[in-house]
N, C-alpha and C positions, 0 to 999 in steps of 0.2 A: 504494500500500500504506500505508494510513493507521493510525497509532498515536497520533494526537493526543489523543483522548479517547473514552471509552465514551459520552459524551453525544452524539457524532456517529454512533453506530451506528444501523443500521436498526431499524425497529419489527418486533417478532416477529409472524409471520403470525397466531398465535392471538389477538393483540390486535386486529388488523384485523377478524378474523371476529367477535370479541365486540362490537366497535363496531357492525358492521352488524346483528348480532342485537339490539342494544339500541335500534335506530332505529325504535321504535314508541312510541306515546303511553303515558305513565305520569305519576305524580305529580311535580311539579317539585321543585327543590332537592334535599334529601336524603330526600324522602318516598317515593321509588320503591322497588320491591321489591329491586333489586340493592343499593342502599345499605343497606336494612334488614337484608340478609343478611350484611353484612360482619362484624358482631360474631361471629356463630357460625362463619363461615369462618376467621377469624383465631384464634378460640378453639381450633379444631382444630389449627392450626399450633403454638400455644404451650402447649396442654394446660391452659389455665386461662382463666377469663372475662376478657374485655377489651372495651373500647369503641373503635371505629375511626372516624376521620373522614378523608375524602379531602381532598386539596388538590392544587393544580396544580404546585407547585414544591417543591424541597427546602428552599429558603430559607424559604418560608412554613411548611413543616412544622416546621422547627427553631424558628422564632421563635414560632409559635403555641403549640407545646408548652412552650417556656420561659416564655412569658407567663403560663401557668397556674401556674408554680412560683415565679415571682420578682415581687416588688412593685417599683414604680418606684424606691423608695429602696434597693433591694437590689442584689445582684451575682450573676453566674454565674462560677464557677471553671472555666477551660478551658485547654487547651494554647495556647501562644503561636502555634502554627501551625494551630490549629483553623480550620475553614471559617468559623465564625461570627465569627472575628476577622479573618481575612485576605481572604476572598472573598465576603462578603455585603453589601458596600457600606454598612455601617452599619445594616443592617436590624434587628439585635437591639436597638440603641438606639431605633429607631423603633417597633418592635412592643412593646418592653418599657417604652416611655415614659421613656427615659433611664437605665434600669438599667445598671450598670457591668459590664464584663468584667474579671475578675481573672486575669491570665495566669501560666502556669507553664511551666517547662522540663521536658523529658523525652525520653529517647532514642526515636528512631523516631516522634516526635510523639505519644507515649503518656504519659498521666498515671500517676503512682504515688501511693499514699496519703501517702508522705513528702513528695512535692512539694506536694501539696495542703495538708498541715499547715504546711509552711514558708511557704506563701502566706497562710494565714488565721490562724495562731496569733498573729502580731503585731498583728492588728486588735483594737483595744479594743472592748469591749462597751458602747458608748455612742452617743448620737445624733450625735456629731461625726464618726464614721467609717462608711463604707458597709459594711454587714454582708452576708456571703455568704448566699444563699438556696438556691442549687442548684449542682450540678456537672454539667458536660456532657462526655462522652467520645465519641470518634469510632471507629466500628467498620465497616470497617478504618480505620486512622488515615490522616492526610494523606500519609504516606509508605508506605502499603500494608502496615502492620504490624497484626496481629490481636491483640486482647486475648484471652487465655485465660480460660476460665470462672472459674478461681480468682482471676485479676486483677480481673475485674469484681466478684466477690463481695467482695474486700477493699475496693474502693472503695465498694461499696454498704454495707458494714458501717460504714465511716467516715461515710458520708452519714447513716446511721441514728443513729449516735452523736452527730453534730453537728446532727441535725434538719434536714438539707438534702435538697432534692429531687435526684433523679438522672435525667438525660436522656441518651439515646444518639442521636447522629447516625449513622443507619445508611444513609447514601447508598450504601455498598457492603457493607451487612449481609449480603447474599446471598453475596458473595465470601468474607467472613470465615467464615460458617457452612460453606460448601463446603470451605474450606481446613482448618478445624478438624475437619470431619467429625463434628459433634456436633448434638444437637437444638437448634433455635432458642432454646428456653427456657433452655438452659445458659448462654447469653451475654446474653440479654435478660431473663430471669426476674426478676432483682433490681431492674430499673429501674422508675421511675414512668411514664416516657413514652419511646416509641421512634419516631423518624422512620425509617420503613421505606422505603428507596429502591427504586423500580421503573424509573424513567426510564433510568438508566444501564445497566439490565440487560435492556432490550428493550421497555420501556414507551413510550408516546407522550407523555402529559402528565398523569400521575397518580402521586401519592405517598400513603402512608398514615401517619397519626399514630395509633399504637397506645397507648392509655392503659390501664394495668393498675390504675389508680385511677379508677373511673368518675366520681367527683365532679369530677376534673380535666376530664373530657370535657364535662361540663355547662357549665363555665366557657368551655372552648375553643369551643363552638358559638357563643356570643355574640361572642367575639373574632374568630372566622373571618368572621362576617357583617360585623362592623364594619370589618374589614380589606379587605373587597371580595373575599373568596375563597369565598363561598358561591355556587357556580355554579348557574344556573337549571336546567340539564339535567345534574344530577349523576349520572344513570344512566350517562353515558358515561365518567365517571371511575371509578365503581364497577365497570363492566364490565371495564375494563382490569385492575383489581386481581384480580378473580375469574379472569380469563383467565390471569394469571401464576401464580396459586396452583393452578389446576386441573392435576392431573397433575404437580405440582412443576416446572412450566416454569421458575420462578425459580431453582431449584437446578440444573437441567440447564444453563441458560444460564450461571450463575456457574461451574460446573465446567468448562465449555468455555473460558470466558475465562481461568480460572486455569491450565488446562492449557497454553494458548497462551503465557501468561506464563512458565511453568516451562520450556517448550521454549526460549524466548529466554534465560532465566536461565542455562541450562547452558552457553551460549556466552560468558557475561560474566565469565570467569575474572579475579578480582581487580578488576573494574570496578564491582561492585555497591556502592552506598552503604548500602543497607538490605536486610534479608532480604526475599525475595519471598513474601509471605503472602496475596496477593490477586491483583489483575490489573494492578498498577502496577510498573514497574521504573524505578529511578533509577540511571543508568549514567554513570560518569565518561568523558567524551569531550572531546577538544580541539576547538577551532573547526574545524580542518582535518578532523578525523575526522567531525564532524557534517556538514560540507559534503560529504564523500565519501558519506555515507549518503543525504543528500538527492539527490545526483546519481544515485544508484541507485534513486530513486523512493520513498523512505521518508519519511512525514510524521510529525513528532513535535514536541514543545515543547523549547526550550532550558530548562535549569534552572540559572540562574546562569551563571557564566563558563565553568565546566569540566565541565558535566554536561548530560544529556538525560533527559527523562521519556518513557517509552513506556507506553501504556495499551492493553491488549487488550480485546476485547469479546465478547459472546455469539456474534457472527457473524464473528469473525476467521477468515480462511481458514487452514487448516493449512499450506498451501504458503507463505502470506505470513509466518507465524511462522517457518517453517523458513528462508525466504530471509533474514529479518532476522537470525536467529541466525547464519547463515553469513557474512553481511556484517559483523556485529560481530566474529566470530571472526577475520576476515581483516584487521581494521584493524592 
């Protein structure tokens, strides 16, 4: 009964079917019909024009998006626990040719306008100090907390005021939208670029970079090629994105994962470190308690000395979620 990561989940059957259907000759790279149709498909999701580029990994999606917003002599403002700081192996510095990350604190790994101001206001406006060029927020955050639409708009207003780009790392964007029960545009509408995650939510190997500023997409096309991420058979990546959007598979999957997380959360009386607003749970557990859970067949990651992280997925079995809830309640 695995709760290690939604990255380890199975691929959704609709994705496999779409890949088989795409296995016929078409134009190479992103010149195929499926890739060409992505802009209109995502425009339907967000209710406004956008330009969409596929890529194979979330790290590439984040870094290619940010590279369009930030010059090498600039910086990205992000949370100190953001994936681009903690878990991308220095990729932002590589893709952004040395641009800096300016780190902020914030409850639940979420940024606030005040935290951003505290970080950038002391920076002198001269060539001797690195200037902020963009803000990056994570939806849902690294601790599974979701930004409300009003919170995103407040950060977007600050970005506009300071003439900064705004990027959203949406590795679990689907889970946040499902939790908030709102239109996707309500939480992504104010951003310049969105890394729309699919792999954690039932995809195989495709993520989307959604640009609401088409000029940025033109720049990103060149950067994607230069970085080695322009795949020759791009139709197979596009096919996955279409399959996940068709019939709102992405939302159905996220709702199931969230529901499994809520089932477990009900049993974590007093143990939860953060509100459960997506598909991750951070639970206070001693070493002995974690050993006891593993002895009963549950897989998960330790989170520091006194906690564990449990992640549900689109295909988490109801009975497994119930079993984990009972096991935690019995500790």
